[in-house]
DRENLO-631230 format. One line per field, with one value per residue (C-alpha): residue number from 1; residue in three letters; x, y, z. Coordinates in Angstrom, 1 decimal. Layout:
N
pos	c(NUM / ...)
code	c(Ala / ...)
x	c(X / ...)
y	c(Y / ...)
z	c(Z / ...)
END
This chain:
100
pos	c(1 / 2 / 3 / 4 / 5 / 6 / 7 / 8 / 9 / 10 / 11 / 12 / 13 / 14 / 15 / 16 / 17 / 18 / 19 / 20 / 21 / 22 / 23 / 24 / 25 / 26 / 27 / 28 / 29 / 30 / 31 / 32 / 33 / 34 / 35 / 36 / 37 / 38 / 39 / 40 / 41 / 42 / 43 / 44 / 45 / 46 / 47 / 48 / 49 / 50 / 51 / 52 / 53 / 54 / 55 / 56 / 57 / 58 / 59 / 60 / 61 / 62 / 63 / 64 / 65 / 66 / 67 / 68 / 69 / 70 / 71 / 72 / 73 / 74 / 75 / 76 / 77 / 78 / 79 / 80 / 81 / 82 / 83 / 84 / 85 / 86 / 87 / 88 / 89 / 90 / 91 / 92 / 93 / 94 / 95 / 96 / 97 / 98 / 99 / 100)
code	c(Unk / Unk / Unk / Unk / Unk / Unk / Unk / Unk / Unk / Unk / Unk / Unk / Unk / Unk / Unk / Unk / Unk / Unk / Unk / Unk / Unk / Unk / Unk / Unk / Unk / Unk / Unk / Unk / Unk / Unk / Unk / Unk / Unk / Unk / Unk / Unk / Unk / Unk / Unk / Unk / Unk / Unk / Unk / Unk / Unk / Unk / Unk / Unk / Unk / Unk / Unk / Unk / Unk / Unk / Unk / Unk / Unk / Unk / Unk / Unk / Unk / Unk / Unk / Unk / Unk / Unk / Unk / Unk / Unk / Unk / Unk / Unk / Unk / Unk / Unk / Unk / Unk / Unk / Unk / Unk / Unk / Unk / Unk / Unk / Unk / Unk / Unk / Unk / Unk / Unk / Unk / Unk / Unk / Unk / Unk / Unk / Unk / Unk / Unk / Unk)
x	c(-93.5 / -93.5 / -92.4 / -95.9 / -97.4 / -94.9 / -95.5 / -99.4 / -98.9 / -96.7 / -99.2 / -102.0 / -103.8 / -105.4 / -108.6 / -111.8 / -110.5 / -109.1 / -111.6 / -108.8 / -106.4 / -106.6 / -110.0 / -111.5 / -115.1 / -115.9 / -118.8 / -118.8 / -121.8 / -124.2 / -123.1 / -120.8 / -117.7 / -115.1 / -111.5 / -108.6 / -105.0 / -102.2 / -99.7 / -96.8 / -97.8 / -100.1 / -102.6 / -106.3 / -108.1 / -111.4 / -111.9 / -111.8 / -113.7 / -111.7 / -112.9 / -111.8 / -112.8 / -112.7 / -114.8 / -117.7 / -117.6 / -117.6 / -120.8 / -122.4 / -121.0 / -123.6 / -123.3 / -120.4 / -118.2 / -118.3 / -117.4 / -114.6 / -113.1 / -112.5 / -108.9 / -109.7 / -110.4 / -107.0 / -105.3 / -103.9 / -105.8 / -105.1 / -107.4 / -108.4 / -110.0 / -113.3 / -114.9 / -114.9 / -111.4 / -109.0 / -107.0 / -103.5 / -102.0 / -103.8 / -105.4 / -109.1 / -110.7 / -114.6 / -117.2 / -117.1 / -113.6 / -110.7 / -107.1 / -104.7)
y	c(-28.0 / -27.2 / -23.9 / -22.8 / -23.4 / -21.2 / -18.6 / -19.0 / -18.3 / -15.3 / -13.7 / -14.7 / -17.0 / -18.8 / -20.2 / -19.2 / -16.5 / -14.5 / -15.4 / -17.0 / -20.0 / -22.9 / -21.8 / -18.5 / -17.4 / -14.4 / -13.1 / -12.9 / -11.8 / -12.2 / -15.7 / -17.0 / -18.8 / -20.9 / -20.4 / -22.7 / -21.5 / -22.5 / -23.9 / -22.8 / -19.4 / -18.7 / -17.2 / -18.0 / -19.7 / -21.1 / -24.8 / -27.3 / -30.6 / -33.5 / -37.0 / -40.5 / -43.1 / -45.7 / -43.7 / -43.5 / -47.1 / -47.7 / -45.8 / -48.4 / -51.4 / -53.5 / -53.3 / -52.2 / -54.9 / -54.3 / -50.6 / -51.4 / -53.4 / -50.4 / -49.3 / -46.0 / -47.1 / -48.9 / -45.7 / -46.6 / -44.0 / -40.7 / -38.0 / -38.1 / -35.4 / -37.4 / -40.3 / -42.2 / -42.4 / -45.4 / -44.6 / -43.9 / -45.6 / -48.7 / -51.6 / -50.1 / -49.3 / -48.2 / -49.7 / -47.9 / -46.7 / -48.0 / -48.6 / -46.6)
z	c(40.2 / 36.7 / 35.4 / 34.1 / 37.3 / 38.9 / 36.2 / 36.8 / 40.4 / 39.9 / 37.5 / 40.0 / 38.0 / 41.0 / 39.8 / 41.3 / 43.9 / 40.9 / 38.2 / 36.2 / 36.2 / 34.0 / 32.5 / 32.4 / 31.9 / 29.6 / 27.9 / 24.2 / 22.3 / 25.2 / 26.0 / 28.6 / 27.1 / 28.8 / 27.8 / 28.5 / 29.2 / 26.9 / 29.2 / 26.7 / 26.2 / 29.3 / 26.9 / 27.0 / 23.9 / 23.2 / 24.4 / 21.7 / 22.0 / 22.0 / 20.4 / 21.0 / 18.3 / 21.3 / 23.5 / 20.9 / 20.2 / 24.0 / 24.2 / 21.8 / 23.6 / 25.6 / 29.6 / 31.9 / 31.2 / 27.4 / 28.0 / 30.6 / 27.7 / 25.6 / 24.8 / 26.0 / 29.5 / 29.5 / 28.9 / 25.2 / 22.8 / 21.8 / 20.6 / 17.0 / 14.6 / 14.2 / 15.9 / 12.7 / 12.4 / 13.9 / 16.9 / 16.0 / 19.0 / 19.4 / 17.1 / 17.8 / 14.5 / 14.9 / 12.9 / 9.2 / 9.7 / 7.4 / 8.8 / 6.8)
END
């Protein structure tokens, strides 16, 4: 079992029963916000959206077969900061993006 899981158990970060675990819902400015735990520090921070260039491109591919051929679904892509950037780990470049 990973060390951070043991630490979470010791700190009683057990999920729904304790209202905190990998995620924690808090109210900020009258809105409910979901925080994610940083497994290195066990501190909660706001969730950040992750974008995959290949997922954005797969959405525009016709039919299920076309979407299944996307590099993301083959497990080769990594997050990028913008959906218009080329994937840093495979050869996929979305339309309009230039390979550096």
